[in-house]
N, C-alpha and C positions, 0 to 999 in steps of 0.2 A: 505597608503592603495593601493593595486595594482589594476587595470579595473576590474579583475575576484571579488576580495571581494567586490567590490561595485556594483556590477551586479548581485550576488547572491540572497540577500534579496528580490530582485524584481521576478526574477525567479524561487529560490529554486533551490537547488544545481543538481537536476535530469534533470532540462531544461537550464542550461549553457551549457551543449555539443549542445544538440537542436539549440541554438540561434547563436555559430559561424557558423554552419554548414548555415545557413540561413545567416548568415553575408555575408560568402563567397561564391561568387556568380560565375558564369563560366563568364569571360570577353567577352563572344560572347552573353551572354544573355543581354547586353548592346546595343541597334539598334546605340546608337554613335560611339561603338565598329566597331560593325559590316559592317556600312557605311565606318569607317573608312581602316579594314582589305578589306575588298572586292574592294577599288579599285585599288591595287598594285596584284590582282589575275587576271590570265588566265580564256577562258573559261574553258580550260583542268582542272586546279589546283581548279575552282570551281566543275565540275563536279565529281574529284578525295573527295572536302571535301564532299558532298553531299551524300558520298557512304561511310563513318566512322560510321558513326553510326546513328539512327531514329534519335534523336535530332538535331545533325547536318545537317544530310536530310532537318529535318523540315524546321532549319535555312536557308541554303542553297540553297534551291531549287529555293526560291522568285530571290536569286541574279545572279543564274543559268539562268532562262527565262524573266528576266528585259530587254536584249538586244538579238534579234533574226537574224542574217544575212545570208540572202539568197541567195548563190552565185550558177550559173550556173554549174559550176564544183564541185561543194559538193553536197553530199547527201541531201535532200529538204524534211523539216519536211511537213508529209501530215496533209490534213486537219481534222483528226483524235486527231494526237497528240497534233496542236496548239490548237483544240478547246480543251484539256484536261489541257494546261497551258495558254490558253488566260489570264487570270484573274491576271498573272505575267508578262505579256509582255509590257513594256512602251517605250521601241523603236524597232521597225522594219526596215529593211533596205534591198531592193530587189535589187541586182547589175543586174540582168535582167528582164526577163517579169515575173509578177507575174503568177505563178500557177492557172488556170481555177478555181480549187476548193478552194481559198484562199479569192475569190473578195468576196463572201457571209458573211466571216466571222467578228463577230464582238468583238472588243478587248477593255475590261470596260477600263480600266485605260493606255489604249495607249494615249502617248505625242508624239513622234514623229515618222513621217512614210518619209521613203524616198523612192523613186522608180526611177530608173536610165534608165531605159527605158521603161515610159511610154506609154501605148497609152487609145482611146475612152473607151475600156472595163472596165481601171481600177477606170472609176469614180465613179462605183457602191461603190468598194472598201472603197473611201476616205468619200465618202459622210456615210457610213457607221459607221464612227468614231467621234460620238458628242465630244469625251472629246484631240481630239488631239488637241496641242499648235503649234508642228511644223509641215511643210506640205512643201516637196522638190520635184517636180515634173520634168526631166528631159526624152525628147524625143531624139528618133533618129535624126540628123543631115537633113538626107533625108525624113524622115517619121515623118513631127509635128503634135502634138496632138492640137486637140482641146478639150477644156474644158470649162463646163459650172460650176461655181462656186455653190455648194448649198447652200442654206440658212442656214440649221444646225451646221456650225462650230463657233460656239458661244464663243469657247474657245480659237481658232486660233490666235497668237502672233506673230507667222513669217512664210512668205512664200518666196519659191524659185522656181521660175520657168524659166527653161532653153530651150530655141526652143520649147515652147507651145504657141498656139493660142486659147486667152482668145475670148469665144462666146459673142457677143456682143448683144446676142437675149436681155440679163436682164442686164441693164448696172446697174440699183441700188443696184440690188445682188450683182455685181464686186464691185461697189463704196464703196457700207457699209460695206462689208465685208476690203476692204482696209485700210478703217476709222478706224478699231480696232486694228488693226496690231501694231507692235513695230519693225519689222524685214520684208524688202520685198526688194529683189534682182530679178534683171529683167533681163536675158542673151538671148537676143535674140528673145524676145518673142514680140506675136503681141498683144497689148491692145486696148480696148476700147477709144475714149475721153471721155474727163470728162465733165461731164454736165454743163453747165453755172451757174444753178443754184446751185450748189453746192455751201456752204459755209464754214466757222470754219476751226479749225486745227485739224489735224490728230497726232496718237498720235506716228507715224513713228519715230526711234530715229537712226534705220541704214538702211541707202535707197542706193542701187544700183541699177543702170539704164545704162544698157551696149547694145547700136545697140537695144534697142527696135523699134520694126516697127507698124506701124499703125497708129504717133502718133508723128509730127514733135520736134526738140527740143523748140521750143517758148510753144507749149503744156506741153512739160516733168517740163518746168520750172515753169509754172501753179501749177503742182503736188508738185515739193520741195520746191515753196510757202506756203502749204498749210501745210507742216512737218516744224512747229514751233518749235517741239523741237529734231530736230535731233541732235547724237551726231557726226553720221559718216555719210560721202557722198561722192559716188563712181560716177563719172558722164559722161560717156564714150558716145555721141550722135551719130548717125547713121548717119546723114546730115556730109555733107562735109565741106560745109560752116556755119558759126555760123553765119554772118550779127553781129548785135549786142546783138546779148545774153552776151555775154559776161562783155559788159560793163552794162548791165542791171541785171546779178547777180552779180557784184560786187557791184553794187547800192542797190542791193536788201542784201546783207551781211552789207556792211556799216550800214543801217538803221536798225542795230540788228534785222533782220526776225528770224533767227537762234541763239539766243543767248547762246546755248549750245555746237554749233559746235565746236566740237576739233579734227576731222579727216576729210581731203579733199584730194581725189586724180582726179584730171582734167587733165587728159595728153597730150591731141592729139590736145588742140585748143588754139592759144598763148596768152597770158596775157602782158601786158604791165606792166610795174614796178609802174603805180599807180594805175592799177587796183588791180593787187596782194597785195600792202598795203592797199587798200580800205578792201578786203578779210581776209586778218590776222585783221585788225581794228577790223573785227567783228565776231573773232573770240573769245570764251571765254577762253581756252587755244590750243595753237596749240603741239599737241602731233604728229599727223603724217601731212606732206604737201606733194606735186606733184605736181607740174605745170609746164607750157610751156614757159622759155623766150624768147624774143628773142634780147634781150635790154638789157647792164648792168644794174643792181636794184640798184636804191642808196636810193630809200626809202624805198624798202622792209628792208633794213638792220636795219634800224631804229625800223620798225612795228615787226621783227621778234626778235630784240634782248631781247626784254622782255619775250619772252616765251622759251629764252637758259633751266633756269633751268629744266622743262618736256618734254622738245620737243623728241623726240624717232626714228622718220624717217623722212630723207628728201632728194627730189627727186627731184632737178632741170634740167629741158630739155631743151638740149639746151645753158648750161649757160656760160655767156662769160672769157676768159682768163681775162681779166679786174677784174675779181670777185676773182683771187683766193685770194687773203688778207682778205678774208670776209670768204671763205671755212675754211681757218686757224684758223679763229678767232673761227667759229663753231667750230671746231674740239679741241678747249684748252677751249672751254665756257661752251660745254651741258654733264653734268656728266649723263645723262641716254640716249645719244645716241646710238642706238642700229644700225641704217641703214642710210647709207649717199651712196648716188648715185646723182654725181653733174657733174662738169665741170673738170677744168683746174687745177693745182697745180704747179709753176715753182718751181721746186727742189733748184734752187739757194736760193729762200727764206727761203727753210727751214735749210740751212746751218749756219745763221745768226739767226734764232726762236729758242731758247733750251727751252723754254718751255714747261712744258706735256703736252698731251692730256687729256683732263678732260674725255675720252669717254675710256682711252684704259681698262678699265675694263667691258664697257656694249659693245661694239660695235661687232656688231655678221656678218655684209654685208658693203661690201666695194668697191662701183666702183669711182674711179677716174681717171682722163688720168693728168699724169706726166709729166709737159715740162721741156726736158733738155733745155739750151741756147744752148750749143754750143757740140761739140763731148763731150761724156759721160763720165767722170772724175771717175775712180776708188772710190774715194773718197766720191765723188755725189753719187753714186749710196750705197754705204756702210749704209751712213746719213739715205738714204730710207729704204731701209732694215730693217736697226736698231729701227727706229720708226715702221717700220709695225710688228715687232717681239713683242712689246710690248702687241700688239691687242690678248693675251692669248686666247680670246673666237670667235674668229675669223672665224666664218661657211661657209663665201662665200666671195672670193676677185676678184676683174674684173681691171684686169691690163692692162692699152693703152699708150703708150708714141710713138708710130711711127710719125714720120714728116720725117725722112729721116734713111739710116741704120747707120749712124754714131750717131742718135741721140734716140736710142732704148734702152732699159733695157734688161740688159742679167742676163736672168734665168740661169747661171751655177754656179755651186760651186764656181768654183776659183774667180769668182766675186761677191761674197757675199752671195747666199744663202744660205750658212748655217748657219746663223741668223736667218732663219725663223723656225729653228728648234722647236722653243716658241710654232708654231700654231700647236696645235695637238687637237686642234678640228677642223681644217678645213676640211669642206666636198665639196667643190668644187672653181674649179681655173680656172679661163680665162684669158687668154695671146694673145687675136687675134690679135691687132694692136701692135704688137712688131718684131721684124727679131731676130729668134734663132738659134741658130746651139746646140742644145743639145743632149747628147750622151745617152746611157744608163748609164750611171755611174750617172748621174741626176734622171731618173726615180726610179733604184734600190736604191736611197737614199729618194727619196719621198715615196715611197711606205713603207721602214722602218720607218720612222717616221713620216709620216702621215696616220695612222691609221684609222683615219675617211675619210679621202678621196674616194669619190664616183664619180665626175665629173673632167674630165681636158680636157678643151679646147685649141686648140692654133696652129700656126706654131712653130711644135716641132724641125725640121731643116729642113731650105728653100732650103741646100744648096742637102739634101743627101736623096731621097725620101726610099732608100731601110732602110735606120737606122731609117726614121719616121714610117715604116710601123713595122719593128721591137719594136717599146716602144709602139704602139698602140699594138701591140700582146700581150705585155706582161704587160700592165696595166689591160687589161681584164685578164689575166690569175690569176690577183690580184684582180677580183671584182672592176674594175673601169671602168666607162665608159668614152673611151678615143678618141676624135675625132680632126683631124688636118685640122686645117682651113687654108686658104690662106692669102699669105702676102697683105695686103692691106694697099697703102698710104694714108693718109686724108692731107687736107692743116691745118698747124700751126695755 
């Protein structure tokens, strides 16, 4: 018995057609389908969909107005228009100044507000949005904004302040606001000091402190220690000298102060091998790590190997030549590695190590100094290019090799550059510390085979300035930003 025969006794023959008509609905009637479809549509696409018919107008209008991006050079929606559609607006971005008649508007569903040229007059607008969960205020470099956080932002979970002076008149309001956040980013912002009576832990999982004014690094470490749920930390102190704070930070990490920490960006202050190993030992998983080494890292090797399965980004500032073997081990052992910015690899070591790199399919950014032991031998360069050619998803490549003219990597077609034809995703190429005598032949080859190339920097032809000028013009004609950098030698 077919399905129609089973259903007919329940509905009757006259109702059978109506049943199937109700069962077959427009896919856009399903919210789940609409959510997926609209993520692939531009604002212009959404506007076109809203004009198809009354039904589609009703369906797509909320998505069309869900994000409003007000740009100075474009026609701005006036107060009356925004007032009419304010119930749909969930994300509001001002690339320039906020129009005066916008400041008094209230958006009942607004979740995200970005103001790129914030002024003291915009405080009113921020206070009118109690539904806000994400707030980003950026003031001009020479026109810092003073901001007194309102008490009504009870739903705020993410705050980003750049060049903003937080008014210290009401410290309790400020710190109560910060204690409810999950994300806090402060860049060249000025903050009041944390009250001595402040206790307990904060909810912050993602914290960025970059050149924060008004409080010294010791005070900032107090803040960080309150964030016991941290997963990501970027700390760039304004102080030139950290004193003993790096040791205190390492000891706090080893004491499991941040048991959920997975990403750390701490690039500008020296970290010893012992301190780095303490920090790594206090991290649940190392997904991303940027630290400044000034000595060979032996303890770090043991501590970091445990995290190889999930390591995605590694930057070792000033890593030593003696650690080249460990860098090769990382490349061969980290299947999820997307970015590596480290020290030196001796090309001669690669000649005797044929093991595949585990990150061949995942690596998108590579900055490594490749060191040749003596005069560059064509076979050595071919091996290096062959290795790089397997990084099919590479988007940014930074090559440095120069200790002398005869020990420089040669980016010419006759020297093996053709092997890099497989880097079809490459967007940026830097080769500043190399001795090059490229010609228009290499330029045309790059333009033809690297369709995604957008930036190229390096000494194109150190012996012919006129040829270099012609190459730069040709790159620019192809829509590629090109810059010739001076030749710089450095000590091996």
